[in-house]
C-alpha positions in Angstrom: 26.9 -15.8 -43.9 25.2 -12.9 -45.7 21.6 -12.7 -44.8 22.0 -14.5 -41.4 20.3 -12.7 -38.5 22.5 -11.5 -35.6 20.9 -12.2 -32.2 21.3 -10.4 -28.8 23.0 -13.5 -27.4 25.7 -13.3 -30.1 26.7 -9.9 -28.8 27.1 -10.8 -25.1 30.5 -11.6 -23.6 30.8 -15.3 -22.8 30.8 -14.6 -19.1 27.3 -13.2 -19.3 24.5 -15.8 -19.9 21.7 -14.6 -22.1 19.3 -14.5 -19.1 21.5 -11.9 -17.4 20.2 -9.2 -19.7 16.7 -9.8 -18.4 17.4 -10.2 -14.7 19.1 -6.8 -14.0 17.6 -5.1 -11.0 15.9 -1.7 -11.2 16.6 1.0 -8.7 14.1 1.1 -5.8 10.9 3.0 -6.6 11.3 2.7 -10.4 9.5 0.4 -12.9 9.5 -0.6 -16.5 6.5 0.3 -18.7 5.6 -2.3 -21.3 3.9 -1.6 -24.7 0.2 -2.1 -23.7 0.6 0.2 -20.7 2.7 2.6 -22.7 0.0 2.9 -25.3 -2.6 3.5 -22.7 -0.6 6.1 -20.9 0.2 8.0 -24.1 -3.5 7.9 -25.0 -4.4 9.4 -21.6 -1.7 12.0 -21.8 -2.7 13.1 -25.3 -6.4 13.3 -24.3 -5.6 15.4 -21.2 -3.4 17.7 -23.2 -6.2 18.1 -25.8 -8.7 18.9 -23.0 -6.4 21.6 -21.6 -5.8 23.1 -25.0 -9.6 23.5 -25.5 -9.5 25.9 -22.5 -6.6 27.9 -23.9 -3.7 26.2 -22.1 -0.5 26.1 -24.2 2.2 23.6 -23.8 5.7 24.2 -22.5 8.6 22.1 -21.3 11.2 22.7 -18.7 14.7 21.2 -18.1 15.0 18.0 -16.1 18.1 19.5 -14.4 17.7 22.5 -12.1 20.0 24.4 -9.8 19.6 23.2 -6.3 17.8 25.7 -4.1 17.3 25.4 -0.4 14.1 27.4 -0.7 12.6 24.9 -3.2 9.5 23.2 -1.7 11.0 19.7 -2.5 14.6 20.4 -1.7 14.8 18.0 1.2 13.7 15.0 -1.0 15.2 15.9 -4.4 18.0 13.9 -6.0 21.1 16.1 -6.2 24.3 15.9 -8.2 27.5 17.9 -8.7 28.1 19.6 -12.0 31.5 20.0 -13.7 32.0 23.5 -12.3 31.1 22.3 -8.7 27.6 23.8 -8.7 24.9 21.6 -7.1 22.1 20.5 -9.5 18.9 18.7 -8.7 16.6 16.5 -10.7 13.2 18.1 -11.3 11.0 17.1 -8.3 7.8 19.1 -9.0 6.6 21.2 -11.9 4.9 24.3 -10.3 8.1 26.0 -9.3 9.7 25.2 -12.6 6.8 26.6 -14.6 6.6 29.7 -12.4 10.3 30.4 -13.1 9.8 29.8 -16.8 6.9 32.3 -16.8 9.1 35.0 -15.2 12.0 34.3 -17.6 10.0 34.1 -20.8 6.9 36.1 -20.2 7.9 39.0 -17.9 5.3 41.2 -19.5 2.6 38.6 -19.9 0.0 38.9 -21.3 -1.8 37.8 -18.1 -3.3 35.5 -17.3 -0.8 32.9 -18.7 -2.4 29.6 -19.3 0.3 26.9 -19.6 0.2 23.1 -19.6 3.0 20.5 -19.2 3.7 16.8 -19.0 6.8 15.0 -17.9 8.6 12.9 -15.3 9.6 13.8 -11.7 12.0 12.3 -9.3 12.1 12.1 -5.5 14.4 10.4 -3.1 11.6 9.5 -0.7 8.8 7.1 -1.4 5.5 8.6 -0.5 2.5 6.4 -0.2 0.3 8.8 -2.2 2.7 8.2 -5.1 2.4 4.4 -4.8 5.9 4.4 -3.4 7.4 5.4 -6.7 10.4 7.7 -6.9 10.1 8.3 -10.6 6.6 9.2 -11.8 4.8 11.3 -14.4 2.5 14.3 -14.1 0.3 16.1 -16.5 -0.9 19.5 -15.4 -2.0 23.1 -16.0 -1.1 26.4 -14.5 -3.0 29.7 -14.5 -0.4 32.5 -13.7 -0.6 36.2 -13.1 -4.1 36.7 -11.8 -6.0 36.0 -8.6 -9.8 35.9 -8.4 -12.6 33.6 -7.5 -13.3 33.3 -11.2 -9.7 32.2 -12.0 -9.8 29.6 -9.2 -13.2 28.3 -10.4 -11.8 28.1 -13.9 -9.2 25.6 -12.8 -11.9 23.5 -11.1 -13.7 23.5 -14.4 -10.6 22.5 -16.4 -9.8 19.7 -13.9 -13.3 18.3 -13.9 -13.6 18.4 -17.7 -10.2 16.9 -18.3 -11.0 13.9 -16.2 -14.4 13.6 -17.8 -12.7 13.7 -21.2 -10.8 10.5 -20.3 -13.9 8.8 -19.0 -13.3 9.4 -15.3 -16.1 10.6 -13.0 -14.4 12.2 -10.1 -15.6 14.1 -7.0 -13.8 17.4 -6.4 -13.0 18.3 -2.8 -11.9 21.8 -1.8 -10.3 23.3 1.3 -8.2 26.2 2.4 -5.1 25.6 4.6 -5.3 29.3 5.6 -8.5 28.5 7.5 -6.8 26.2 10.0 -3.7 28.3 10.0 -5.7 31.4 10.9 -7.3 29.5 13.9 -3.8 28.5 15.1 -2.4 32.0 14.5 -5.2 33.6 16.5 -4.4 31.2 19.3 -0.7 32.2 19.3 0.5 28.7 18.2 3.8 28.8 16.4 6.8 26.6 15.4 6.7 22.9 16.0 3.3 23.0 17.7 1.8 24.6 14.7 3.3 22.0 12.3 2.1 19.1 14.5 -1.4 20.4 14.8 -1.7 21.1 11.0 -0.6 17.5 10.4 -3.0 16.1 12.9 -6.0 18.1 11.5 -5.1 17.2 7.9 -4.9 13.5 8.7 -8.1 13.7 10.7 -6.3 12.1 13.6 -8.1 12.8 16.9 -5.5 11.1 19.1 -2.6 13.0 17.5 -4.5 16.2 17.8 -5.2 15.6 21.5 -1.6 14.6 22.1 -0.3 17.8 20.4 -2.7 20.0 22.4 -1.5 18.4 25.6 2.2 18.4 24.7 2.1 22.2 24.0 -0.3 23.0 26.9 -2.9 24.6 24.6 -6.3 25.7 25.6 -9.4 23.4 25.7 -11.3 26.0 23.6 -8.7 25.7 20.8 -9.0 21.9 21.1 -12.7 22.0 20.8 -12.6 24.2 17.7 -10.0 22.0 16.0 -11.9 18.8 16.7 -14.9 20.5 15.2 -13.0 21.5 12.1 -11.9 18.0 11.5 -15.5 17.0 11.2 -16.4 19.9 8.8 -16.6 17.8 5.7 -19.5 17.6 3.3 -21.7 19.8 1.1 -22.2 23.6 1.1 -23.8 23.3 4.6 -20.2 22.9 5.9 -19.5 26.6 5.2 -22.5 27.7 7.3 -21.3 25.5 10.2 -17.8 27.0 10.0 -19.2 30.5 10.2 -20.6 29.6 13.7 -17.1 29.0 15.0 -15.1 31.8 16.8 -13.2 33.1 13.9 -10.5 35.7 13.8 -9.9 37.9 10.8 -7.6 35.6 8.8 -9.7 32.5 9.3 -12.9 34.4 8.3 -11.1 35.7 5.2 -10.1 32.2 4.2 -13.6 31.0 4.6 -15.0 33.9 2.6 -12.4 33.2 -0.2 -13.6 29.6 -0.3 -17.2 30.6 -0.4 -16.6 33.0 -3.3 -14.8 30.3 -5.3 -17.6 27.8 -4.7 -20.2 30.4 -5.7 -18.3 31.0 -9.0 -18.1 27.2 -9.7 -21.3 25.9 -8.2 -21.2 24.9 -4.6 -23.5 21.9 -5.2 -20.8 20.4 -7.4 -18.2 20.3 -4.6 -17.4 18.6 -1.3 -15.8 20.8 1.3 -13.0 19.7 3.7 -12.2 22.5 6.0 -9.6 20.4 7.8 -7.5 20.2 4.5 -4.3 21.9 5.7 -1.5 20.0 4.0 1.5 22.1 2.9 0.0 25.2 4.6 3.2 27.1 4.2 3.2 26.6 0.4 -0.4 27.2 -0.6 -1.6 30.8 -0.3 -5.2 30.1 -1.1 -7.6 27.2 -1.8 -6.5 23.7 -2.4 -8.4 20.9 -4.1 -8.2 17.2 -4.9 -10.2 14.8 -7.1 -11.2 11.4 -5.9 -12.6 8.4 -7.8 -15.0 6.0 -6.1 -13.2 2.9 -4.8 -9.8 4.5 -4.6 -8.3 6.0 -1.5 -5.7 8.3 -3.1 -6.6 11.3 -5.2 -6.0 11.2 -8.9 -5.5 14.9 -9.1 -4.5 17.7 -6.8 -3.6 21.4 -6.8 -4.3 24.8 -5.5 -3.3 28.5 -5.3 0.2 29.6 -4.5 2.3 32.7 -4.7 1.0 36.3 -4.4 3.3 37.1 -1.4 5.9 39.8 -1.6 7.8 39.5 -4.9 5.8 36.5 -6.1 3.5 36.3 -9.0 0.0 34.9 -8.1 -0.7 31.5 -9.6 -2.8 28.4 -9.3 -2.6 25.0 -10.9 -3.1 21.3 -10.6 -1.4 18.1 -11.7 -2.8 14.7 -12.7 -0.8 11.7 -11.6 -0.5 9.6 -14.8 0.3 6.4 -13.0 -2.7 6.8 -10.8 -4.9 7.7 -13.8 -4.0 4.5 -15.6 -5.3 2.6 -12.7 -8.7 4.4 -12.3 -9.6 5.1 -15.9 -11.6 2.4 -17.7 -9.6 1.3 -20.7 -11.3 2.4 -23.9 -8.5 2.6 -26.4 -9.6 2.5 -30.0 -9.0 -0.9 -31.6 -5.3 -1.5 -32.5 -4.5 -1.6 -36.1 -3.5 -5.0 -37.5 0.3 -5.5 -37.6 1.7 -7.5 -40.5 5.2 -8.7 -41.3 6.4 -7.1 -44.6 8.8 -9.2 -46.6 9.8 -6.3 -48.9 9.5 -2.5 -49.3 6.6 -2.9 -51.7 4.8 -4.8 -49.0 5.5 -2.1 -46.5 4.0 0.6 -48.8 1.0 -1.6 -49.6 0.2 -2.4 -46.0 0.6 1.2 -44.8 -1.6 2.4 -47.7 -4.3 0.1 -46.3 -4.0 1.5 -42.8 -2.1 -1.4 -41.4 1.1 -1.4 -39.3 4.0 -2.9 -41.2 7.0 -4.4 -39.5 9.9 -5.0 -41.8 11.6 -8.4 -42.2 15.2 -8.2 -41.2 16.4 -11.5 -42.6 15.7 -13.8 -45.6 15.5 -16.8 -43.3 11.9 -17.9 -43.8 11.9 -20.2 -40.7 13.2 -17.4 -38.5 10.5 -15.1 -39.8 7.8 -17.7 -39.1 9.1 -18.2 -35.6 9.0 -14.4 -35.0 5.5 -14.0 -36.4 4.2 -16.8 -34.2 5.9 -15.4 -31.1 4.7 -11.8 -31.9 1.2 -13.0 -32.6 1.2 -11.8 -36.3 -1.3 -13.6 -38.4 -0.3 -12.3 -41.8 2.7 -11.5 -44.0 2.8 -9.4 -47.1 5.1 -9.4 -50.2 4.3 -6.7 -52.7 0.5 -6.6 -52.8 0.1 -10.2 -51.9 -0.9 -11.2 -48.3 -0.4 -14.7 -46.9 -1.1 -16.3 -43.6 1.8 -16.6 -41.3 2.9 -20.2 -41.5 2.4 -20.4 -45.3 5.4 -20.7 -47.5 6.6 -17.2 -48.1 
């Protein structure tokens, strides 16, 4: 009959019970986001973007689909698919490479430095514990491209700290330099699998794994003593002084000097130093940093310096994990506007003019509208300029 509402269950084939719509499984490592969390996430994303913009970082977006590249830092864990012409594509698995490519395509002449910000989803086949075992997740970040200096690196620390502070998160920044550990290993002539294993052990602060790696590759006791010492070099600015007392070659000393210069530009008393931070040593070409919130084991933010090698533009940046941020940030959303059920277009206009949210009635069936209002938690309806309590005769 005219005016009757059509329900989802009316559209389902008879072989599918209504409950089937709501019991479909999600792919492993993915999740639904419901309205309250969605509103909180969008609030945080917008606040972060606003903080970045205050420092001159302009927004860009990059395609979700990329050409597969064996040299991509996440190639081994990226989702891949075949295009119509047979070329291999990949779902975007990290932003830094994509933003760096955009910069070269769209800003070949600068002006430098380029200050860019982004927000969007990423996909990985693996389920890393630091991502909460998610394979689809969202990052919001900033990139400073085309320059390299202690002042530029300190700028990113300032932007990161102020962005978190802007969403009510008090975080501790920790900085390190993978080149410091790599320089020690290079000076000792450690290469290949041994180098990778020792980097991993030092970064995880695993004494047993470090001892096993040293023994397996027949490395010197002096190197072992130095690396064990490095694992304990964590703390305030005094850590840099302790590191200078170690037997350092040219590259390790340069990395330490780079870190000291960045700290001086930012304020060393505002930082914690972790000289055993050597994750992704082949990717980062300078300092790295992370931000931790008290009571949470995983960082809410991470980044560092990359590029600058032959044919590469220098750059540095960081990304905030939005899923992690929603967990650590104290919820302080502004009060939600009242939602009313508008029974006609005049009611919609009147409610919106008063700053209310107006949902339109979709049927003339008063009983159906009353049931919806009760289930939705709406306390008022409006017709024209007249409000009535839900449950009253409309």
